[in-house]
Steps between C-alpha positions, in 0.01 A plus 500: 500500500628843410587749773212746478652720770740617227331686217546807281262775391507636143343838420542684165469880474495727195468868400122501537506405868424782743715539811212505749345185356830312479582602857176344623567178309857469629398576858238225478789261425725637774216479754424133435529264795777300332770655285682382186865408471519744210257768378582565134361825357564506126483828308367444148676797349541843664261598780413843635765684702292499823448123470869448430594695815251299706642171372850618593387563859362145518832346398677699771245396762433133416788266423277243329355743243666480159433761231581404143376614160557588137563826317200454269148366550466139382146421616370305798582148381862578418541700823371210708730253325798725564389557858478125554871465433568705816272285718704243691223299667298217350173660613401844379209727588388733220391844615379789288610860556143629523336239726476457877583163654326366808742517798486121531504420128841330493441308821156374394606392152800315639274322750263399222765371262649291781161334552418469130821493292498651152727692264291818478266632769284806437228660711177688457540879473292809560495743210479858625399786271728790611244760390167361619644292783280207398632162614431183300641154560659331200451129561689221328461119532687309770604151389722396203215338304275807529791730418576303182137518385476871587825575316344411164289815522658732755817565696476258798757664730515851648857586403566749779416234760724209400764304683683281250788257469780675310631178343156426352476841333858485373448147362233625256707798388365762738229748415403495130542834322130574445391853594222503763492118500842407643352335808206331325737341247730390781220322689388329178844362420557393861169310494596336170838402646330318787569741785242539778319834530265582787324802649429573863146595597652781710494857372849637563559789257326831433559578131446836330246476218260734327411677175865569415578128514199417282597760240849349474344162418320608185599602146751373247785448748284268710374329186859423398560367849206262463630384163848439643349300787289297256807411293694415815226265621481316170876450491583430864193385692306175514148640463179451306560704185134575423437640849812712480400631156149593613641671807744700288224616264272599788774686686603680180149630444462612862832687498380726219202622705492857638648533849160537666365177351827318564478597867152345521634179347772482765241557772290212367808277478580568866151382594 
């Protein structure tokens, strides 16, 4: 059995991240009841000067915080793959720079994976609209069989909530380079490779979500992302081709809807 008392945290940041929001996310990691061996914060290209100064203060204050990055923005998937190379532990918690982690998140997920071993363990999350303040739970299935069935149509894991085995992710080549779908593609190829994915019924992350997120998920860029994911699935994943094709066509139509209608679709999907 792996030593779960030794783990790393990986958090990417980029130019669009605001200092106040990133500060809250990082503090939610530092305030957890158990702490990582290494907290890797990876800068995907340049960040704002105030954020850079804040990150410098963290390095001076916490010996286990490691700041690394690149001179240009490569995108989330590439940034995570590069960040993984600086993680020394077999078990890695993914944290986003705009989400708040429950103070006992790390402790509770470690407890659960000890009782029910798997290679990837996600949780339920609460999506919080920063403007309206509305809270909505984003639920995902719990067991490997349900996750596999769910994955044919939708992303079965809340990315910002995962604890995963580094060797499993590395063995399939890391995060695929598919904009907006890096994590979805990763779960699909891990499932196809025979790794065990589970979700906790606990809700351990508050994630920022709202109209701005919905607007980023529509239009031609998102349509290309869906096409790239479709091609990836046909080439790399052991799935029912007809179901995958129908899902791609449906998603493509939905993504061309106006933002207001697309938001209503997401609300119905959450229900």
